[in-house]
Backbone as CSV, one residue per row, in Angstrom:
resi,resn,N_x,N_y,N_z,CA_x,CA_y,CA_z,C_x,C_y,C_z
1,MET,-10.801,17.339,-1.633,-9.616,16.845,-2.305,-8.855,15.922,-1.363
2,ALA,-8.178,14.950,-1.947,-7.460,13.970,-1.148,-6.046,13.788,-1.679
3,GLU,-5.052,13.856,-0.791,-3.674,13.614,-1.190,-3.343,12.134,-1.201
4,ILE,-4.080,11.352,-0.398,-3.905,9.902,-0.353,-5.277,9.273,-0.548
5,PHE,-5.343,8.236,-1.374,-6.597,7.552,-1.653,-6.309,6.059,-1.666
6,ALA,-7.278,5.245,-1.278,-7.063,3.800,-1.200,-8.118,3.031,-1.980
7,LEU,-7.681,1.955,-2.610,-8.562,0.964,-3.233,-8.242,-0.356,-2.555
8,ALA,-9.176,-0.851,-1.772,-8.911,-2.055,-0.988,-10.231,-2.669,-0.554
9,GLU,-10.135,-3.723,0.240,-11.343,-4.341,0.766,-11.955,-3.448,1.840
10,GLU,-13.233,-3.614,2.053,-14.004,-2.724,2.936,-13.410,-2.609,4.335
11,GLU,-12.949,-3.703,4.895,-12.403,-3.676,6.255,-11.159,-2.804,6.343
12,ILE,-10.304,-2.851,5.334,-9.108,-2.007,5.304,-9.508,-0.546,5.180
13,LEU,-10.516,-0.269,4.359,-10.964,1.107,4.173,-11.528,1.704,5.456
14,ILE,-12.148,0.884,6.285,-12.650,1.369,7.569,-11.487,1.890,8.413
15,GLY,-10.403,1.135,8.452,-9.219,1.560,9.192,-8.630,2.836,8.634
16,PHE,-8.495,2.920,7.311,-7.972,4.140,6.707,-8.899,5.323,6.967
17,GLY,-10.198,5.073,6.925,-11.168,6.136,7.174,-11.012,6.731,8.565
18,MET,-10.604,5.916,9.526,-10.411,6.407,10.889,-9.277,7.421,11.000
19,ILE,-8.351,7.399,10.051,-7.265,8.382,10.069,-7.417,9.415,8.944
20,GLY,-8.615,9.454,8.364,-8.925,10.497,7.394,-8.584,10.215,5.953
21,ILE,-8.249,8.973,5.630,-7.932,8.624,4.241,-9.169,8.039,3.594
22,LYS,-9.590,8.664,2.502,-10.759,8.175,1.771,-10.356,7.023,0.868
23,GLY,-11.340,6.224,0.508,-11.067,5.109,-0.368,-12.330,4.506,-0.929
24,LYS,-12.140,3.511,-1.775,-13.273,2.835,-2.401,-12.990,1.342,-2.443
25,ALA,-14.007,0.568,-2.115,-13.941,-0.880,-2.262,-14.401,-1.227,-3.676
26,VAL,-13.652,-2.058,-4.365,-14.035,-2.459,-5.716,-14.638,-3.851,-5.660
27,THR,-15.563,-4.122,-6.592,-16.325,-5.369,-6.543,-15.823,-6.450,-7.486
28,GLY,-14.905,-6.122,-8.362,-14.400,-7.109,-9.305,-13.385,-6.489,-10.227
29,ARG,-12.881,-7.295,-11.161,-11.825,-6.838,-12.062,-12.241,-5.624,-12.889
30,GLU,-13.422,-5.664,-13.490,-13.867,-4.554,-14.334,-14.019,-3.272,-13.523
31,ASP,-14.589,-3.399,-12.329,-14.748,-2.241,-11.445,-13.381,-1.700,-11.025
32,ALA,-12.437,-2.608,-10.722,-11.096,-2.184,-10.313,-10.392,-1.424,-11.432
33,ILE,-10.466,-1.949,-12.652,-9.811,-1.282,-13.790,-10.465,0.064,-14.070
34,ALA,-11.800,0.110,-14.092,-12.509,1.366,-14.361,-12.197,2.416,-13.294
35,THR,-12.176,2.004,-12.036,-11.885,2.936,-10.953,-10.445,3.420,-11.024
36,PHE,-9.511,2.510,-11.265,-8.099,2.883,-11.393,-7.905,3.883,-12.535
37,ARG,-8.496,3.606,-13.687,-8.380,4.527,-14.831,-8.974,5.896,-14.506
38,SER,-10.112,5.907,-13.843,-10.743,7.167,-13.462,-9.829,7.984,-12.560
39,ILE,-9.174,7.302,-11.627,-8.292,8.004,-10.692,-7.064,8.563,-11.403
40,VAL,-6.378,7.737,-12.185,-5.118,8.182,-12.779,-5.296,9.045,-14.022
41,GLN,-6.396,8.887,-14.742,-6.604,9.674,-15.957,-7.470,10.902,-15.715
42,ASN,-8.601,10.718,-15.030,-9.546,11.815,-14.831,-9.369,12.530,-13.501
43,LYS,-8.573,11.933,-12.613,-8.321,12.491,-11.274,-9.600,12.642,-10.456
44,THR,-10.537,11.689,-10.635,-11.781,11.663,-9.852,-12.143,10.221,-9.525
45,CYS,-12.996,10.072,-8.519,-13.527,8.756,-8.171,-14.931,8.946,-7.630
46,THR,-15.854,8.119,-8.070,-17.226,8.193,-7.610,-17.425,7.229,-6.441
47,ILE,-17.873,7.793,-5.306,-18.129,6.999,-4.109,-19.512,7.353,-3.592
48,ASP,-20.358,6.345,-3.429,-21.704,6.540,-2.893,-22.455,7.658,-3.609
49,GLY,-22.351,7.700,-4.918,-23.071,8.679,-5.715,-22.419,10.042,-5.781
50,GLY,-21.397,10.281,-4.988,-20.681,11.556,-5.009,-19.331,11.395,-5.687
51,THR,-18.765,12.495,-6.111,-17.475,12.466,-6.787,-16.399,13.053,-5.882
52,VAL,-15.295,12.318,-5.746,-14.151,12.786,-4.971,-13.126,13.335,-5.952
53,GLU,-12.715,14.564,-5.742,-11.708,15.226,-6.581,-10.327,14.758,-6.145
54,LEU,-9.537,14.238,-7.083,-8.221,13.703,-6.758,-7.101,14.378,-7.544
55,SER,-7.296,15.641,-7.920,-6.282,16.332,-8.706,-4.975,16.527,-7.941
56,ASP,-5.038,16.533,-6.600,-3.811,16.678,-5.813,-3.393,15.365,-5.142
57,CYS,-3.911,14.241,-5.639,-3.583,12.936,-5.067,-2.131,12.591,-5.388
58,LYS,-1.362,12.324,-4.342,0.049,12.000,-4.506,0.346,10.519,-4.276
59,MET,-0.561,9.827,-3.555,-0.347,8.411,-3.265,-1.658,7.643,-3.391
60,LEU,-1.593,6.551,-4.114,-2.732,5.653,-4.263,-2.343,4.328,-3.605
61,ILE,-3.067,3.964,-2.558,-2.799,2.724,-1.840,-3.706,1.637,-2.406
62,LEU,-3.105,0.525,-2.810,-3.864,-0.610,-3.347,-3.574,-1.838,-2.500
63,SER,-4.613,-2.583,-2.168,-4.349,-3.883,-1.546,-3.829,-4.797,-2.652
64,GLU,-3.070,-5.817,-2.269,-2.524,-6.742,-3.264,-3.623,-7.398,-4.081
65,ASP,-4.786,-7.626,-3.462,-5.913,-8.215,-4.190,-6.334,-7.312,-5.344
66,VAL,-6.418,-6.014,-5.074,-6.813,-5.056,-6.112,-5.717,-4.937,-7.164
67,SER,-4.461,-4.892,-6.750,-3.379,-4.784,-7.729,-3.332,-6.011,-8.635
68,ASP,-3.677,-7.183,-8.096,-3.755,-8.386,-8.930,-4.865,-8.262,-9.972
69,MET,-5.987,-7.658,-9.583,-7.100,-7.468,-10.521,-6.715,-6.530,-11.654
70,ILE,-5.949,-5.512,-11.348,-5.594,-4.489,-12.335,-4.489,-4.985,-13.262
71,GLY,-3.534,-5.718,-12.718,-2.483,-6.361,-13.500,-1.685,-5.446,-14.399
72,GLU,-1.858,-5.622,-15.709,-1.066,-4.910,-16.707,-1.280,-3.397,-16.649
73,GLU,-2.496,-2.969,-16.366,-2.778,-1.535,-16.230,-1.860,-0.909,-15.175
74,LEU,-1.722,-1.597,-14.053,-0.893,-1.106,-12.961,0.572,-1.076,-13.366
75,SER,1.046,-2.124,-14.005,2.450,-2.174,-14.443,2.781,-1.022,-15.379
76,GLU,1.905,-0.761,-16.343,2.126,0.339,-17.278,2.172,1.669,-16.550
77,TRP,1.275,1.859,-15.571,1.248,3.111,-14.821,2.531,3.295,-14.017
78,GLN,2.971,2.245,-13.336,4.175,2.344,-12.522,5.402,2.643,-13.371
79,LEU,5.472,2.084,-14.561,6.602,2.345,-15.450,6.575,3.761,-16.021
80,SER,5.410,4.399,-16.045,5.313,5.754,-16.589,5.970,6.782,-15.678
81,GLY,6.061,6.483,-14.388,6.676,7.414,-13.440,5.795,8.590,-13.071
82,ALA,4.530,8.550,-13.432,3.617,9.658,-13.156,3.003,9.523,-11.764
83,PHE,2.431,10.618,-11.287,1.714,10.598,-10.011,0.273,10.222,-10.264
84,PRO,-0.409,9.581,-9.344,0.026,9.311,-7.983,0.961,8.116,-7.901
85,LEU,1.799,8.140,-6.869,2.645,7.016,-6.539,1.738,5.888,-6.069
86,VAL,1.974,4.679,-6.550,1.149,3.539,-6.162,1.905,2.701,-5.139
87,VAL,1.251,2.454,-4.004,1.830,1.650,-2.928,0.915,0.466,-2.693
88,GLU,1.486,-0.733,-2.691,0.700,-1.940,-2.449,0.839,-2.357,-0.989
89,ILE,-0.284,-2.775,-0.408,-0.286,-3.284,0.953,-0.902,-4.677,0.942
90,PRO,-0.526,-5.520,1.888,-1.124,-6.860,1.922,-2.584,-6.799,2.344
91,PRO,-3.394,-7.730,1.862,-4.796,-7.789,2.297,-4.885,-8.345,3.716
92,LEU,-6.061,-8.337,4.280,-6.243,-8.853,5.633,-5.888,-10.330,5.733
93,SER,-6.043,-11.054,4.642,-5.734,-12.485,4.650,-4.235,-12.754,4.638
94,GLY,-3.420,-11.713,4.464,-1.966,-11.872,4.444,-1.414,-11.803,3.041
95,SER,-0.146,-11.505,2.954,0.518,-11.349,1.668,0.724,-12.698,1.000
96,SER,0.562,-12.720,-0.310,0.800,-13.957,-1.049,2.289,-14.074,-1.358
97,ALA,2.741,-15.267,-1.622,4.160,-15.514,-1.875,4.639,-14.861,-3.167
98,GLN,3.730,-14.578,-4.098,4.144,-14.019,-5.388,4.484,-12.540,-5.319
99,HIS,4.107,-11.848,-4.252,4.393,-10.425,-4.129,5.744,-10.210,-3.459
100,THR,6.559,-9.397,-4.094,7.882,-9.099,-3.585,7.829,-7.829,-2.746
101,ARG,8.410,-7.894,-1.564,8.485,-6.696,-0.732,9.439,-5.708,-1.366
102,ILE,9.221,-4.432,-1.130,10.055,-3.385,-1.715,11.521,-3.581,-1.331
103,VAL,11.785,-3.852,-0.070,13.163,-4.031,0.384,13.819,-5.198,-0.346
104,ASP,13.088,-6.290,-0.542,13.643,-7.439,-1.253,13.932,-7.101,-2.714
105,ALA,13.074,-6.310,-3.330,13.292,-5.903,-4.721,14.537,-5.034,-4.842
106,VAL,14.742,-4.127,-3.884,15.935,-3.274,-3.895,17.186,-4.122,-3.708
107,ARG,17.129,-5.050,-2.761,18.278,-5.937,-2.539,18.657,-6.692,-3.807
108,GLN,17.653,-7.216,-4.485,17.903,-7.971,-5.702,18.441,-7.066,-6.811
109,ALA,17.900,-5.866,-6.922,18.290,-4.973,-8.010,19.708,-4.437,-7.853
110,ILE,20.098,-4.068,-6.630,21.398,-3.437,-6.461,22.427,-4.319,-5.754
111,GLY,21.981,-5.440,-5.213,22.909,-6.365,-4.586,23.455,-5.896,-3.254
112,ILE,22.776,-4.961,-2.604,23.225,-4.445,-1.311,22.152,-4.760,-0.275
113,LYS,22.604,-5.220,0.861,21.665,-5.542,1.921,21.312,-4.280,2.691
114,ILE,20.003,-4.010,2.827,19.513,-2.846,3.550,19.013,-3.314,4.911
115,GLN,19.494,-2.675,5.958,19.089,-3.053,7.318,17.947,-2.193,7.776
């Protein structure tokens, strides 16, 4: 069982694997959507022919590349307020200008500067 799981590019997953976080690299939009649905609906993920049980998963880490592939599916999930909590991280190539940092979103929403 895993409390934290990641969907990202292979190089990022290697780093997460070094600290004990399991994850899966997705190969395209269809794979990303199918894997995301499996995680949030069925609480499982198939990796290398084996199944990872994610019933106690509290955080799902997505690279921005993967979150872009999932798009509307991700937005609907985040608005539902259900677990796992989804956290986006920048890919190795760097964050794109279209992604808003959490701190910037809070500043815009409440009008208070957070230091």
